[in-house]
Backbone as XML, in Angstrom:
<?xml version="1.0"?>
<chain id="A" units="angstrom">
  <residue number="1" name="MET">
    <atom name="N" x="0.846" y="-1.189" z="0.000"/>
    <atom name="CA" x="0.000" y="0.000" z="0.000"/>
    <atom name="C" x="0.881" y="1.238" z="0.000"/>
  </residue>
  <residue number="2" name="LYS">
    <atom name="N" x="0.545" y="2.189" z="-0.795"/>
    <atom name="CA" x="1.371" y="3.389" z="-0.945"/>
    <atom name="C" x="1.433" y="4.227" z="0.322"/>
  </residue>
  <residue number="3" name="LEU">
    <atom name="N" x="0.362" y="4.276" z="1.111"/>
    <atom name="CA" x="0.429" y="5.051" z="2.347"/>
    <atom name="C" x="1.428" y="4.428" z="3.315"/>
  </residue>
  <residue number="4" name="GLY">
    <atom name="N" x="1.539" y="3.121" z="3.296"/>
    <atom name="CA" x="2.551" y="2.455" z="4.114"/>
    <atom name="C" x="3.952" y="2.841" z="3.679"/>
  </residue>
  <residue number="5" name="ARG">
    <atom name="N" x="4.155" y="2.925" z="2.381"/>
    <atom name="CA" x="5.466" y="3.345" z="1.860"/>
    <atom name="C" x="5.732" y="4.813" z="2.207"/>
  </residue>
  <residue number="6" name="LEU">
    <atom name="N" x="4.696" y="5.631" z="2.154"/>
    <atom name="CA" x="4.840" y="7.030" z="2.539"/>
    <atom name="C" x="5.214" y="7.129" z="4.014"/>
  </residue>
  <residue number="7" name="GLU">
    <atom name="N" x="4.557" y="6.328" z="4.847"/>
    <atom name="CA" x="4.886" y="6.320" z="6.266"/>
    <atom name="C" x="6.329" y="5.856" z="6.483"/>
  </residue>
  <residue number="8" name="GLU">
    <atom name="N" x="6.728" y="4.844" z="5.747"/>
    <atom name="CA" x="8.072" y="4.274" z="5.888"/>
    <atom name="C" x="9.162" y="5.221" z="5.387"/>
  </residue>
  <residue number="9" name="LEU">
    <atom name="N" x="8.964" y="5.828" z="4.215"/>
    <atom name="CA" x="10.017" y="6.611" z="3.576"/>
    <atom name="C" x="9.859" y="8.121" z="3.718"/>
  </residue>
  <residue number="10" name="GLY">
    <atom name="N" x="8.646" y="8.593" z="4.005"/>
    <atom name="CA" x="8.418" y="10.027" z="4.172"/>
    <atom name="C" x="8.902" y="10.821" z="2.978"/>
  </residue>
  <residue number="11" name="HIS">
    <atom name="N" x="9.756" y="11.808" z="3.257"/>
    <atom name="CA" x="10.299" y="12.674" z="2.201"/>
    <atom name="C" x="11.128" y="11.902" z="1.180"/>
  </residue>
  <residue number="12" name="GLY">
    <atom name="N" x="11.541" y="10.699" z="1.511"/>
    <atom name="CA" x="12.356" y="9.897" z="0.608"/>
    <atom name="C" x="11.566" y="9.140" z="-0.449"/>
  </residue>
  <residue number="13" name="LEU">
    <atom name="N" x="10.247" y="9.189" z="-0.385"/>
    <atom name="CA" x="9.421" y="8.498" z="-1.385"/>
    <atom name="C" x="9.530" y="9.240" z="-2.715"/>
  </residue>
  <residue number="14" name="ARG">
    <atom name="N" x="9.957" y="8.557" z="-3.748"/>
    <atom name="CA" x="10.227" y="9.182" z="-5.044"/>
    <atom name="C" x="9.574" y="8.393" z="-6.173"/>
  </residue>
  <residue number="15" name="ARG">
    <atom name="N" x="9.757" y="8.915" z="-7.393"/>
    <atom name="CA" x="9.262" y="8.239" z="-8.585"/>
    <atom name="C" x="9.898" y="6.863" z="-8.681"/>
  </residue>
  <residue number="16" name="PRO">
    <atom name="N" x="9.206" y="5.896" z="-9.111"/>
    <atom name="CA" x="7.891" y="5.920" z="-9.738"/>
    <atom name="C" x="6.730" y="5.821" z="-8.745"/>
  </residue>
  <residue number="17" name="GLU">
    <atom name="N" x="7.013" y="5.709" z="-7.444"/>
    <atom name="CA" x="5.933" y="5.537" z="-6.471"/>
    <atom name="C" x="5.189" y="6.830" z="-6.157"/>
  </residue>
  <residue number="18" name="ALA">
    <atom name="N" x="5.882" y="7.945" z="-6.208"/>
    <atom name="CA" x="5.267" y="9.235" z="-5.887"/>
    <atom name="C" x="5.917" y="10.301" z="-6.749"/>
  </residue>
  <residue number="19" name="ASP">
    <atom name="N" x="5.245" y="11.426" z="-6.845"/>
    <atom name="CA" x="5.772" y="12.507" z="-7.667"/>
    <atom name="C" x="5.449" y="13.843" z="-7.014"/>
  </residue>
  <residue number="20" name="TYR">
    <atom name="N" x="6.327" y="14.813" z="-7.242"/>
    <atom name="CA" x="6.110" y="16.184" z="-6.800"/>
    <atom name="C" x="5.270" y="16.886" z="-7.858"/>
  </residue>
  <residue number="21" name="LEU">
    <atom name="N" x="4.199" y="17.559" z="-7.441"/>
    <atom name="CA" x="3.360" y="18.285" z="-8.393"/>
    <atom name="C" x="3.811" y="19.742" z="-8.472"/>
  </residue>
  <residue number="22" name="ARG">
    <atom name="N" x="3.540" y="20.510" z="-7.408"/>
    <atom name="CA" x="4.012" y="21.897" z="-7.305"/>
    <atom name="C" x="3.624" y="22.448" z="-5.942"/>
  </residue>
  <residue number="23" name="ASP">
    <atom name="N" x="4.278" y="23.523" z="-5.551"/>
    <atom name="CA" x="3.940" y="24.233" z="-4.306"/>
    <atom name="C" x="3.854" y="23.307" z="-3.099"/>
  </residue>
  <residue number="24" name="ASP">
    <atom name="N" x="4.818" y="22.402" z="-2.981"/>
    <atom name="CA" x="4.912" y="21.457" z="-1.863"/>
    <atom name="C" x="3.775" y="20.448" z="-1.803"/>
  </residue>
  <residue number="25" name="ILE">
    <atom name="N" x="3.138" y="20.182" z="-2.939"/>
    <atom name="CA" x="2.090" y="19.166" z="-3.025"/>
    <atom name="C" x="2.645" y="17.965" z="-3.793"/>
  </residue>
  <residue number="26" name="TYR">
    <atom name="N" x="2.407" y="16.769" z="-3.252"/>
    <atom name="CA" x="2.909" y="15.521" z="-3.824"/>
    <atom name="C" x="1.740" y="14.579" z="-4.103"/>
  </residue>
  <residue number="27" name="GLU">
    <atom name="N" x="2.024" y="13.530" z="-4.871"/>
    <atom name="CA" x="1.027" y="12.504" z="-5.147"/>
    <atom name="C" x="1.679" y="11.134" z="-5.198"/>
  </residue>
  <residue number="28" name="PRO">
    <atom name="N" x="1.133" y="10.152" z="-4.441"/>
    <atom name="CA" x="1.566" y="8.780" z="-4.667"/>
    <atom name="C" x="0.816" y="8.237" z="-5.886"/>
  </residue>
  <residue number="29" name="ARG">
    <atom name="N" x="1.458" y="7.398" z="-6.642"/>
    <atom name="CA" x="0.858" y="6.827" z="-7.851"/>
    <atom name="C" x="0.293" y="5.447" z="-7.514"/>
  </residue>
  <residue number="30" name="ILE">
    <atom name="N" x="-1.012" y="5.333" z="-7.662"/>
    <atom name="CA" x="-1.691" y="4.086" z="-7.338"/>
    <atom name="C" x="-2.515" y="3.657" z="-8.545"/>
  </residue>
  <residue number="31" name="ARG">
    <atom name="N" x="-2.326" y="2.424" z="-8.955"/>
    <atom name="CA" x="-3.102" y="1.882" z="-10.074"/>
    <atom name="C" x="-3.810" y="0.629" z="-9.580"/>
  </residue>
  <residue number="32" name="PHE">
    <atom name="N" x="-5.112" y="0.609" z="-9.769"/>
    <atom name="CA" x="-5.905" y="-0.556" z="-9.399"/>
    <atom name="C" x="-6.710" y="-0.949" z="-10.618"/>
  </residue>
  <residue number="33" name="GLN">
    <atom name="N" x="-6.490" y="-2.174" z="-11.084"/>
    <atom name="CA" x="-7.042" y="-2.661" z="-12.340"/>
    <atom name="C" x="-6.605" y="-1.698" z="-13.442"/>
  </residue>
  <residue number="34" name="SER">
    <atom name="N" x="-7.493" y="-1.005" z="-14.114"/>
    <atom name="CA" x="-7.061" y="-0.096" z="-15.185"/>
    <atom name="C" x="-7.260" y="1.371" z="-14.810"/>
  </residue>
  <residue number="35" name="VAL">
    <atom name="N" x="-7.456" y="1.660" z="-13.531"/>
    <atom name="CA" x="-7.742" y="3.024" z="-13.084"/>
    <atom name="C" x="-6.565" y="3.568" z="-12.285"/>
  </residue>
  <residue number="36" name="ASN">
    <atom name="N" x="-6.172" y="4.793" z="-12.598"/>
    <atom name="CA" x="-5.126" y="5.487" z="-11.850"/>
    <atom name="C" x="-5.768" y="6.355" z="-10.774"/>
  </residue>
  <residue number="37" name="TYR">
    <atom name="N" x="-5.275" y="6.215" z="-9.547"/>
    <atom name="CA" x="-5.755" y="7.031" z="-8.435"/>
    <atom name="C" x="-4.596" y="7.857" z="-7.898"/>
  </residue>
  <residue number="38" name="ARG">
    <atom name="N" x="-4.935" y="9.011" z="-7.357"/>
    <atom name="CA" x="-3.939" y="9.872" z="-6.727"/>
    <atom name="C" x="-4.494" y="10.385" z="-5.413"/>
  </residue>
  <residue number="39" name="MET">
    <atom name="N" x="-3.633" y="10.456" z="-4.410"/>
    <atom name="CA" x="-3.953" y="11.110" z="-3.148"/>
    <atom name="C" x="-2.989" y="12.273" z="-3.021"/>
  </residue>
  <residue number="40" name="LEU">
    <atom name="N" x="-3.496" y="13.465" z="-3.043"/>
    <atom name="CA" x="-2.628" y="14.626" z="-2.941"/>
    <atom name="C" x="-2.290" y="14.848" z="-1.472"/>
  </residue>
  <residue number="41" name="TYR">
    <atom name="N" x="-1.015" y="15.101" z="-1.188"/>
    <atom name="CA" x="-0.580" y="15.267" z="0.187"/>
    <atom name="C" x="0.516" y="16.305" z="0.281"/>
  </residue>
  <residue number="42" name="PHE">
    <atom name="N" x="0.747" y="16.746" z="1.516"/>
    <atom name="CA" x="1.838" y="17.672" z="1.806"/>
    <atom name="C" x="2.438" y="17.273" z="3.144"/>
  </residue>
  <residue number="43" name="PHE">
    <atom name="N" x="3.618" y="17.787" z="3.410"/>
    <atom name="CA" x="4.305" y="17.457" z="4.651"/>
    <atom name="C" x="4.131" y="18.568" z="5.674"/>
  </residue>
  <residue number="44" name="HIS">
    <atom name="N" x="4.036" y="18.151" z="6.925"/>
    <atom name="CA" x="4.062" y="19.075" z="8.061"/>
    <atom name="C" x="5.307" y="18.715" z="8.852"/>
  </residue>
  <residue number="45" name="GLY">
    <atom name="N" x="6.340" y="19.510" z="8.683"/>
    <atom name="CA" x="7.612" y="19.201" z="9.323"/>
    <atom name="C" x="8.235" y="17.948" z="8.730"/>
  </residue>
  <residue number="46" name="LEU">
    <atom name="N" x="9.000" y="17.258" z="9.551"/>
    <atom name="CA" x="9.675" y="16.050" z="9.083"/>
    <atom name="C" x="8.914" y="14.774" z="9.443"/>
  </residue>
  <residue number="47" name="MET">
    <atom name="N" x="7.904" y="14.882" z="10.297"/>
    <atom name="CA" x="7.286" y="13.681" z="10.844"/>
    <atom name="C" x="5.876" y="13.377" z="10.343"/>
  </residue>
  <residue number="48" name="ALA">
    <atom name="N" x="5.233" y="14.310" z="9.665"/>
    <atom name="CA" x="3.832" y="14.072" z="9.298"/>
    <atom name="C" x="3.568" y="14.401" z="7.839"/>
  </residue>
  <residue number="49" name="ALA">
    <atom name="N" x="2.798" y="13.544" z="7.183"/>
    <atom name="CA" x="2.286" y="13.806" z="5.839"/>
    <atom name="C" x="0.774" y="13.928" z="5.972"/>
  </residue>
  <residue number="50" name="ILE">
    <atom name="N" x="0.217" y="14.980" z="5.407"/>
    <atom name="CA" x="-1.208" y="15.251" z="5.490"/>
    <atom name="C" x="-1.825" y="14.971" z="4.126"/>
  </residue>
  <residue number="51" name="VAL">
    <atom name="N" x="-2.767" y="14.027" z="4.065"/>
    <atom name="CA" x="-3.459" y="13.727" z="2.810"/>
    <atom name="C" x="-4.596" y="14.721" z="2.660"/>
  </residue>
  <residue number="52" name="SER">
    <atom name="N" x="-4.562" y="15.474" z="1.580"/>
    <atom name="CA" x="-5.552" y="16.514" z="1.325"/>
    <atom name="C" x="-6.822" y="15.945" z="0.707"/>
  </residue>
  <residue number="53" name="GLN">
    <atom name="N" x="-6.669" y="15.154" z="-0.364"/>
    <atom name="CA" x="-7.825" y="14.561" z="-1.040"/>
    <atom name="C" x="-7.365" y="13.449" z="-1.962"/>
  </residue>
  <residue number="54" name="GLY">
    <atom name="N" x="-8.308" y="12.635" z="-2.352"/>
    <atom name="CA" x="-8.056" y="11.576" z="-3.318"/>
    <atom name="C" x="-8.867" y="11.837" z="-4.578"/>
  </residue>
  <residue number="55" name="ILE">
    <atom name="N" x="-8.296" y="11.461" z="-5.724"/>
    <atom name="CA" x="-8.983" y="11.658" z="-7.000"/>
    <atom name="C" x="-8.695" y="10.480" z="-7.925"/>
  </residue>
  <residue number="56" name="LYS">
    <atom name="N" x="-9.547" y="10.316" z="-8.899"/>
    <atom name="CA" x="-9.290" y="9.384" z="-9.991"/>
    <atom name="C" x="-8.638" y="10.208" z="-11.081"/>
  </residue>
  <residue number="57" name="LYS">
    <atom name="N" x="-7.502" y="9.763" z="-11.557"/>
    <atom name="CA" x="-6.707" y="10.549" z="-12.491"/>
    <atom name="C" x="-6.796" y="9.965" z="-13.886"/>
  </residue>
  <residue number="58" name="GLU">
    <atom name="N" x="-6.859" y="10.840" z="-14.847"/>
    <atom name="CA" x="-6.796" y="10.416" z="-16.238"/>
    <atom name="C" x="-5.372" y="10.654" z="-16.744"/>
  </residue>
  <residue number="59" name="LYS">
    <atom name="N" x="-5.145" y="11.697" z="-17.545"/>
    <atom name="CA" x="-3.803" y="11.943" z="-18.083"/>
    <atom name="C" x="-2.931" y="12.749" z="-17.133"/>
  </residue>
  <residue number="60" name="GLU">
    <atom name="N" x="-3.506" y="13.733" z="-16.453"/>
    <atom name="CA" x="-2.735" y="14.521" z="-15.498"/>
    <atom name="C" x="-3.656" y="14.967" z="-14.378"/>
  </residue>
  <residue number="61" name="VAL">
    <atom name="N" x="-3.063" y="15.336" z="-13.256"/>
    <atom name="CA" x="-3.855" y="15.838" z="-12.142"/>
    <atom name="C" x="-4.384" y="17.211" z="-12.536"/>
  </residue>
  <residue number="62" name="PRO">
    <atom name="N" x="-5.698" y="17.418" z="-12.486"/>
    <atom name="CA" x="-6.249" y="18.719" z="-12.857"/>
    <atom name="C" x="-5.704" y="19.840" z="-11.969"/>
  </residue>
  <residue number="63" name="PRO">
    <atom name="N" x="-5.344" y="20.973" z="-12.559"/>
    <atom name="CA" x="-4.825" y="22.100" z="-11.765"/>
    <atom name="C" x="-5.753" y="22.510" z="-10.632"/>
  </residue>
  <residue number="64" name="LYS">
    <atom name="N" x="-7.070" y="22.412" z="-10.821"/>
    <atom name="CA" x="-7.995" y="22.814" z="-9.758"/>
    <atom name="C" x="-7.850" y="21.905" z="-8.535"/>
  </residue>
  <residue number="65" name="GLU">
    <atom name="N" x="-7.481" y="20.641" z="-8.745"/>
    <atom name="CA" x="-7.269" y="19.729" z="-7.622"/>
    <atom name="C" x="-5.998" y="20.094" z="-6.857"/>
  </residue>
  <residue number="66" name="ILE">
    <atom name="N" x="-4.961" y="20.486" z="-7.583"/>
    <atom name="CA" x="-3.725" y="20.927" z="-6.934"/>
    <atom name="C" x="-3.991" y="22.215" z="-6.167"/>
  </residue>
  <residue number="67" name="ASP">
    <atom name="N" x="-4.742" y="23.146" z="-6.776"/>
    <atom name="CA" x="-5.087" y="24.401" z="-6.102"/>
    <atom name="C" x="-5.856" y="24.132" z="-4.814"/>
  </residue>
  <residue number="68" name="LEU">
    <atom name="N" x="-6.776" y="23.165" z="-4.830"/>
    <atom name="CA" x="-7.533" y="22.809" z="-3.634"/>
    <atom name="C" x="-6.595" y="22.271" z="-2.551"/>
  </residue>
  <residue number="69" name="ALA">
    <atom name="N" x="-5.648" y="21.432" z="-2.926"/>
    <atom name="CA" x="-4.679" y="20.902" z="-1.958"/>
    <atom name="C" x="-3.832" y="22.029" z="-1.373"/>
  </residue>
  <residue number="70" name="ILE">
    <atom name="N" x="-3.432" y="22.988" z="-2.198"/>
    <atom name="CA" x="-2.649" y="24.139" z="-1.721"/>
    <atom name="C" x="-3.473" y="24.949" z="-0.727"/>
  </residue>
  <residue number="71" name="MET">
    <atom name="N" x="-4.743" y="25.189" z="-1.036"/>
    <atom name="CA" x="-5.606" y="25.935" z="-0.126"/>
    <atom name="C" x="-5.741" y="25.195" z="1.209"/>
  </residue>
  <residue number="72" name="ARG">
    <atom name="N" x="-5.911" y="23.881" z="1.161"/>
    <atom name="CA" x="-6.031" y="23.090" z="2.383"/>
    <atom name="C" x="-4.729" y="23.100" z="3.173"/>
  </residue>
  <residue number="73" name="LYS">
    <atom name="N" x="-3.609" y="23.089" z="2.478"/>
    <atom name="CA" x="-2.304" y="23.162" z="3.149"/>
    <atom name="C" x="-2.166" y="24.487" z="3.888"/>
  </residue>
  <residue number="74" name="ARG">
    <atom name="N" x="-2.513" y="25.573" z="3.233"/>
    <atom name="CA" x="-2.427" y="26.892" z="3.873"/>
    <atom name="C" x="-3.356" y="26.982" z="5.078"/>
  </residue>
  <residue number="75" name="LEU">
    <atom name="N" x="-4.559" y="26.445" z="4.941"/>
    <atom name="CA" x="-5.503" y="26.437" z="6.054"/>
    <atom name="C" x="-4.940" y="25.631" z="7.222"/>
  </residue>
  <residue number="76" name="PHE">
    <atom name="N" x="-4.395" y="24.467" z="6.930"/>
    <atom name="CA" x="-3.789" y="23.630" z="7.964"/>
    <atom name="C" x="-2.661" y="24.379" z="8.663"/>
  </residue>
  <residue number="77" name="GLU">
    <atom name="N" x="-1.822" y="25.046" z="7.889"/>
    <atom name="CA" x="-0.654" y="25.728" z="8.454"/>
    <atom name="C" x="-1.015" y="26.921" z="9.346"/>
  </residue>
  <residue number="78" name="THR">
    <atom name="N" x="-2.201" y="27.495" z="9.149"/>
    <atom name="CA" x="-2.593" y="28.612" z="10.011"/>
    <atom name="C" x="-2.836" y="28.167" z="11.438"/>
  </residue>
  <residue number="79" name="ASP">
    <atom name="N" x="-3.262" y="26.905" z="11.647"/>
    <atom name="CA" x="-3.529" y="26.400" z="12.990"/>
    <atom name="C" x="-3.489" y="24.871" z="12.983"/>
  </residue>
  <residue number="80" name="PRO">
    <atom name="N" x="-2.301" y="24.275" z="12.934"/>
    <atom name="CA" x="-2.198" y="22.810" z="12.869"/>
    <atom name="C" x="-2.915" y="22.098" z="14.021"/>
  </residue>
  <residue number="81" name="GLU">
    <atom name="N" x="-2.905" y="22.676" z="15.200"/>
    <atom name="CA" x="-3.537" y="22.028" z="16.356"/>
    <atom name="C" x="-5.044" y="21.854" z="16.153"/>
  </residue>
  <residue number="82" name="ALA">
    <atom name="N" x="-5.668" y="22.756" z="15.416"/>
    <atom name="CA" x="-7.104" y="22.661" z="15.181"/>
    <atom name="C" x="-7.453" y="21.504" z="14.250"/>
  </residue>
  <residue number="83" name="HIS">
    <atom name="N" x="-6.464" y="20.991" z="13.516"/>
    <atom name="CA" x="-6.705" y="19.946" z="12.535"/>
    <atom name="C" x="-6.138" y="18.595" z="12.920"/>
  </residue>
  <residue number="84" name="THR">
    <atom name="N" x="-5.691" y="18.472" z="14.149"/>
    <atom name="CA" x="-5.120" y="17.205" z="14.607"/>
    <atom name="C" x="-5.790" y="16.799" z="15.917"/>
  </residue>
  <residue number="85" name="GLU">
    <atom name="N" x="-5.703" y="15.528" z="16.216"/>
    <atom name="CA" x="-6.276" y="15.022" z="17.460"/>
    <atom name="C" x="-5.212" y="14.850" z="18.499"/>
  </residue>
</chain>
């Protein structure tokens, strides 16, 4: 499972398993049967990866999905304690 690899490798997770999109947003590459899935995530410090959203991907991740992840990252960064248990 890709989230397990993300937990194991953190910032060290690289292509072909994951890719950097832009503005500190990353995606693990997951293929199930003939469908490509992506979970957009960002890092909080060195110890935590925050999954913003999951999408079904066709040829590329739509820019609006990356923009949504960036907005969620900024919101999280304004008050991390409010978004964690």
